[in-house]
C-alpha positions, 0 to 999 in steps of 0.5 A: 675579569678584564674587558675581553672576558666581560665581552665573552661572558656577555656573549655566552649570555646572549648579548651580541657584543660585536653587533652592539659595538657596531651601533656604537661605531666601534667605540668600546669606551662608549659601549662600556659606559652604557654597559656599566649602567645596565644593572640599575637600568634592568629594574623591573619595579615599574613593570611589576607595579604596572602588572600588579595594579593593571596600570596599562600605561605604566606596564607598557612603557616599562616593557617598551623601554626594556625592549628598546634598551635590550635591542640597542645593546643587542641583549637578545634573550631580554629583547625576545622576552620583552617583545613577547610580553608586548605582543601578548599585552597588545593582543589581550591586555591583562586578560592572560595575566599568568602568561604575562607574569611568566614572561616578565619572570623570564625577562627578569631572570635573564636580566639578573644574569646579565646584571650579575656579570656586569657587577662582577666586572665592575667590582673586580675592576674597582668600579662599583 
């Protein structure tokens, strides 16, 4: 997979690469350096731990960071999920935990698809 194919695949997954590139002032190399980091950055360990233990600070910061990361890189499906999680959490805390679990699972599913695409690109380019 070359860079153009990566961008096309990311677009199919809901990543608005042209919009994101605009945030990087058209610097594709800089944008790709951030994209390369995504598989490790899209880690839900802290979010799930915060939800499981009902640690509001840990959960909130994990989701807030996910929202910022996905927003800056124009990853719309993950950004939308993170925004929905924050809206639910701000309105009711852990009162509707099943709903939060469902929203987190959806965000994690979307994240895995994006991460898998990037990992495929990196392995084919010889940059694991």
